[in-house]
C-alpha positions as CSV (number, residue, x, y, z in Angstrom):
1,X,96.9,36.8,-7.4
2,X,96.4,37.0,-3.6
3,X,100.2,37.3,-3.0
4,X,101.6,40.7,-2.0
5,X,104.4,42.0,-4.2
6,X,107.8,43.2,-2.9
7,X,109.6,45.2,-5.6
8,X,113.3,45.7,-5.1
9,X,115.1,48.3,-7.2
10,X,118.7,47.1,-7.5
11,X,119.6,50.2,-9.5
12,X,118.5,52.4,-6.7
13,X,120.6,50.3,-4.3
14,X,123.7,50.7,-6.5
15,X,123.1,54.5,-6.8
16,X,122.9,54.7,-3.0
17,X,126.3,52.9,-2.7
18,X,127.9,55.2,-5.3
19,X,126.5,58.3,-3.6
20,X,127.8,57.2,-0.2
21,X,131.1,56.2,-1.7
22,X,131.4,59.7,-3.2
23,X,131.2,61.2,0.3
24,X,134.4,59.4,1.4
25,X,138.1,59.6,0.5
26,X,138.6,55.9,1.3
27,X,137.3,52.5,0.3
28,X,133.6,52.0,0.7
29,X,132.5,48.4,1.5
30,X,128.9,47.2,1.9
31,X,127.1,45.4,4.7
32,X,124.8,42.7,3.5
33,X,124.1,40.8,6.7
34,X,120.7,39.4,7.6
35,X,120.3,38.2,4.0
36,X,121.0,41.6,2.6
37,X,118.7,43.3,5.1
38,X,116.0,40.9,4.1
39,X,116.3,41.6,0.3
40,X,118.4,38.6,-0.7
41,X,122.1,38.9,-0.1
42,X,123.0,37.1,-3.3
43,X,121.2,39.6,-5.6
44,X,122.1,42.6,-3.4
45,X,125.8,41.5,-3.3
46,X,126.0,41.0,-7.1
47,X,124.4,44.5,-7.7
48,X,126.8,46.1,-5.3
49,X,129.8,44.3,-6.7
50,X,128.8,45.5,-10.2
51,X,128.6,49.1,-8.8
52,X,132.1,48.8,-7.5
53,X,132.1,47.4,-4.0
54,X,135.1,45.1,-3.4
55,X,134.5,44.3,0.3
56,X,131.5,43.0,2.1
57,X,130.5,42.4,5.7
58,X,128.2,39.7,7.1
59,X,127.2,38.8,10.6
60,X,128.1,35.1,10.7
61,X,130.2,32.6,8.6
62,X,127.1,30.9,7.2
63,X,126.0,34.2,5.7
64,X,129.4,34.5,4.1
65,X,129.0,31.1,2.4
66,X,125.7,32.1,0.7
67,X,127.3,35.4,-0.4
68,X,130.4,33.8,-1.7
69,X,128.4,31.4,-3.8
70,X,126.6,34.3,-5.4
71,X,129.4,36.8,-6.0
72,X,132.2,34.3,-6.7
73,X,135.9,34.6,-5.8
74,X,137.7,37.9,-5.5
75,X,135.7,40.3,-3.4
76,X,136.5,40.2,0.3
77,X,133.9,39.0,2.8
78,X,134.4,39.8,6.4
79,X,132.6,38.2,9.3
80,X,131.6,40.4,12.3
81,X,131.1,37.5,14.7
82,X,134.7,36.5,14.3
83,X,136.0,32.9,14.4
84,X,133.5,30.8,16.3
85,X,134.0,27.2,17.3
86,X,133.5,25.0,14.2
87,X,134.1,27.9,11.7
88,X,137.6,27.0,10.5
89,X,136.6,24.9,7.5
90,X,134.0,27.5,6.4
91,X,136.4,30.4,6.7
92,X,139.0,28.5,4.8
93,X,136.9,27.0,2.0
94,X,134.9,30.1,1.3
95,X,137.7,32.7,1.7
96,X,136.0,34.5,4.6
97,X,137.9,37.0,6.9
98,X,136.9,36.8,10.6
99,X,137.0,40.0,12.7
100,X,138.4,38.5,15.9
101,X,136.6,39.8,19.0
102,X,138.5,38.2,21.9
103,X,141.7,36.4,23.0
104,X,139.9,33.1,22.7
105,X,138.9,33.8,19.1
106,X,142.5,34.9,18.4
107,X,144.0,31.7,19.8
108,X,141.4,29.6,18.0
109,X,142.2,31.3,14.7
110,X,145.9,31.1,14.9
111,X,145.9,27.5,15.9
112,X,143.4,26.2,13.4
113,X,144.0,28.5,10.4
114,X,147.6,29.8,10.6
115,X,148.3,32.3,7.9
116,X,144.6,32.8,7.1
117,X,143.6,36.5,6.8
118,X,141.8,38.1,9.8
119,X,140.9,41.4,11.3
120,X,140.5,42.6,14.8
121,X,137.4,44.2,16.3
122,X,138.1,46.7,19.1
123,X,135.6,47.9,21.7
124,X,135.8,51.7,21.6
125,X,133.0,52.1,24.1
126,X,129.9,50.3,22.8
127,X,130.4,47.3,25.1
128,X,129.0,44.8,22.7
129,X,131.7,43.1,20.6
130,X,135.5,43.5,20.4
131,X,138.5,43.7,22.6
132,X,138.6,46.4,25.3
133,X,141.7,48.5,25.5
134,X,143.4,46.5,28.2
135,X,142.9,43.2,26.5
136,X,144.1,44.6,23.2
137,X,147.2,46.0,24.7
138,X,148.0,42.6,26.3
139,X,147.7,40.7,22.9
140,X,148.5,43.5,20.4
141,X,152.0,42.4,19.6
142,X,151.0,38.8,19.2
143,X,148.2,39.9,16.8
144,X,150.4,42.3,14.8
145,X,153.0,39.5,14.3
146,X,150.2,37.6,12.4
147,X,149.5,40.5,10.0
148,X,145.9,41.5,10.5
149,X,144.3,43.0,7.5
150,X,141.9,45.4,9.3
151,X,141.4,47.0,12.7
152,X,137.8,48.0,13.3
153,X,135.3,49.3,15.8
154,X,131.6,50.3,15.8
155,X,129.9,53.5,16.8
156,X,126.9,53.4,19.2
157,X,125.3,56.7,18.5
158,X,126.3,57.6,14.9
159,X,122.7,58.3,14.0
160,X,122.8,61.2,16.5
161,X,125.5,63.5,15.1
162,X,125.7,65.7,18.1
163,X,125.9,62.9,20.6
164,X,129.0,63.0,22.8
165,X,129.5,59.3,22.4
166,X,130.8,59.9,18.9
167,X,133.9,61.9,19.6
168,X,134.5,59.8,22.7
169,X,134.6,56.6,20.7
170,X,136.7,58.3,18.0
171,X,139.3,59.3,20.5
172,X,139.3,55.8,22.0
173,X,139.7,54.2,18.6
174,X,142.6,56.5,17.6
175,X,144.3,55.8,20.9
176,X,144.0,52.0,20.4
177,X,145.2,52.0,16.8
178,X,147.4,55.1,16.2
179,X,150.8,54.4,14.7
180,X,150.2,50.8,13.8
181,X,150.2,51.4,10.0
182,X,147.2,49.1,9.4
183,X,143.9,49.7,7.6
184,X,141.3,50.9,10.0
185,X,137.5,51.1,9.9
186,X,135.1,52.8,12.3
187,X,132.1,54.1,10.3
188,X,129.0,52.4,9.1
189,X,126.3,54.6,7.4
190,X,125.9,57.0,10.3
191,X,129.6,57.3,10.9
192,X,130.3,57.9,7.2
193,X,127.9,60.8,7.3
194,X,129.7,62.3,10.4
195,X,132.6,63.3,8.1
196,X,136.1,62.5,7.1
197,X,137.5,62.3,10.7
198,X,135.5,59.1,11.1
199,X,136.3,57.5,7.7
200,X,139.9,56.2,8.2
201,X,140.7,53.6,5.5
202,X,137.3,51.9,5.0
203,X,133.7,52.7,5.6
204,X,131.1,50.0,5.7
205,X,127.5,51.4,5.1
206,X,124.5,49.2,5.6
207,X,121.1,50.7,6.1
208,X,121.8,53.7,3.9
209,X,122.3,51.4,0.9
210,X,118.7,50.1,1.3
211,X,117.1,53.5,1.5
212,X,117.0,54.0,5.2
213,X,117.9,56.7,7.7
214,X,120.2,58.4,8.6
215,X,121.1,58.8,4.9
216,X,118.6,61.5,3.9
217,X,119.7,61.4,0.3
218,X,118.9,57.7,-0.1
219,X,116.7,56.5,-3.0
220,X,113.9,54.2,-1.9
221,X,114.9,50.6,-2.8
222,X,111.7,48.7,-1.8
223,X,108.1,49.1,-2.9
224,X,105.3,46.9,-1.4
225,X,102.0,46.4,-3.1
226,X,99.3,44.3,-1.5
227,X,96.2,42.9,-3.3
228,X,92.7,43.7,-2.3
229,X,90.8,40.4,-1.5
230,X,87.4,41.9,-0.8
231,X,85.5,45.2,-0.3
232,X,82.4,45.7,1.8
233,X,80.2,48.7,2.7
234,X,79.6,49.7,6.4
235,X,76.9,51.9,7.9
236,X,77.7,54.4,10.7
237,X,78.2,52.6,14.0
238,X,79.6,49.3,12.5
239,X,83.1,48.2,13.5
240,X,86.0,46.7,11.7
241,X,88.4,44.0,12.9
242,X,89.4,42.5,16.2
243,X,88.3,44.3,19.4
244,X,85.9,46.7,17.6
245,X,88.7,49.3,17.8
246,X,87.5,51.3,14.8
247,X,83.9,52.3,14.3
248,X,82.5,53.9,11.1
249,X,81.3,57.4,11.5
250,X,79.8,57.6,8.0
251,X,78.8,55.3,5.2
252,X,82.2,53.6,4.6
253,X,83.7,51.3,2.0
254,X,86.4,48.9,3.5
255,X,89.0,47.0,1.4
256,X,90.6,44.0,3.0
257,X,94.2,43.4,1.9
258,X,96.1,40.1,1.8
259,X,99.0,40.8,4.2
260,X,99.5,41.2,7.9
261,X,102.0,40.9,10.8
262,X,103.1,37.5,9.5
263,X,104.5,39.4,6.6
264,X,106.4,41.9,8.8
265,X,103.6,44.5,8.8
266,X,103.7,45.0,12.5
267,X,100.5,45.3,14.5
268,X,101.9,48.5,15.9
269,X,101.8,50.3,12.6
270,X,98.2,51.2,13.1
271,X,99.1,53.4,16.1
272,X,100.2,56.4,14.0
273,X,97.7,56.1,11.2
274,X,99.7,54.7,8.3
275,X,98.2,54.8,4.8
276,X,97.6,52.5,1.9
277,X,98.1,54.3,-1.5
278,X,96.0,54.0,-4.6
279,X,98.4,55.7,-7.1
280,X,99.0,58.9,-5.2
281,X,95.9,58.9,-3.1
282,X,96.3,57.9,0.6
283,X,93.7,55.7,2.2
284,X,93.8,55.2,6.0
285,X,94.5,51.8,7.5
286,X,91.7,51.1,10.0
287,X,91.0,48.5,12.6
288,X,93.7,46.1,13.9
289,X,96.3,44.6,11.7
290,X,95.9,40.9,12.0
291,X,98.2,38.0,11.0
292,X,97.2,37.9,7.3
293,X,94.9,40.8,6.7
294,X,94.8,44.6,6.8
295,X,91.6,46.7,6.4
296,X,91.7,50.1,4.7
297,X,89.1,52.9,4.3
298,X,88.7,53.4,0.6
299,X,85.5,55.3,0.7
300,X,86.9,58.3,-1.1
301,X,88.3,56.4,-4.1
302,X,86.2,56.6,-7.2
303,X,87.3,53.0,-8.0
304,X,89.1,50.5,-5.8
305,X,92.2,49.1,-7.6
306,X,93.3,45.5,-7.5
307,X,96.4,46.5,-5.5
308,X,97.2,49.1,-2.8
309,X,100.8,50.2,-1.9
310,X,102.0,50.2,1.7
311,X,105.7,51.1,1.0
312,X,106.7,53.6,-1.6
313,X,108.2,57.1,-2.1
314,X,105.4,58.7,-0.2
315,X,105.5,56.2,2.7
316,X,109.0,55.1,3.2
317,X,110.4,52.3,5.3
318,X,111.4,54.8,8.0
319,X,107.9,56.3,8.1
320,X,106.5,52.8,8.7
321,X,109.1,52.2,11.3
322,X,108.3,55.5,13.1
323,X,104.6,54.5,13.2
324,X,105.5,51.3,15.0
325,X,108.0,52.9,17.3
326,X,110.9,51.1,15.8
327,X,113.6,51.5,13.1
328,X,113.9,50.9,9.4
329,X,116.3,48.0,10.0
330,X,113.7,46.0,11.8
331,X,111.0,46.7,9.2
332,X,113.2,45.6,6.3
333,X,114.6,42.5,8.0
334,X,111.1,41.4,9.2
335,X,109.5,41.3,5.7
336,X,108.3,37.8,5.4
337,X,108.8,35.0,2.9
338,X,105.3,35.1,1.4
339,X,105.9,38.0,-0.9
340,X,106.3,37.6,-4.6
341,X,109.7,39.3,-5.0
342,X,110.7,41.0,-8.2
343,X,114.0,42.7,-8.9
344,X,114.7,45.5,-11.3
345,X,118.0,47.0,-12.4
């Protein structure tokens, strides 16, 4: 029983998708890349399909294969990385739709998979993936003759609603696509929350489905409980963990938990004083987080439970991320493979 438990609430995931979908007047897809943000793309995909999602987005073709095997034929699966060298058989056999990012990808796709569905990703200002305006204008007629199923772009600053980059990219996207009479998509979670001007024909939320910011109304999807391996009593002046960074100022009881940075619980979490919870009672994490172990001050508990919670409604994935100076995406996708995962619906 020394294995930490990662509890994934698929019902909360489905409710988050439905609540985001209710904010749009268009189709709402779901992003399940990085193995469903670390939570198992197969299980996540099935739950979202049952909730009503009919289109999914993954990062690379291999992710699309795993998803297709789980959700079966029917729902669309689009690949952000486009059509890479060697992808043709995968795209064909597993009914994957590449979002073509360049002239090279376009030529590769048309030559190796003529007639196979594709979309086009446009760079509206993020300078990461997609065709810039001049390149798009040069190949647009060729692409349109092959009947793309979607024109898409991606916002760089959608999690900052007042950022000037948002209307700038919106204008650019409209200029690149207006009058083409094709389905368009610009918004992920943050863009969806910016309002209808950003929705077009399809929104594709990701992090908001999994309980993360900037979707303030998201239900928490993940709970993490970690077993207590050992407790010990310290006298004032005694230290805990590597580097003697924490020294007891009173008679103190320390609980040692069976998880660490090898499990995605970053060493940097300790900088902002995260807590471990016994039911509703917070207990400070003290000393350095090590590879497999975390130490917690449980002095004020009347009794030390067998498990303490590190991620829950009181301490969300974004609170942990803020403590580490990162984002919820990184915390979720870093959760290791040593957890005993349970799924509820």
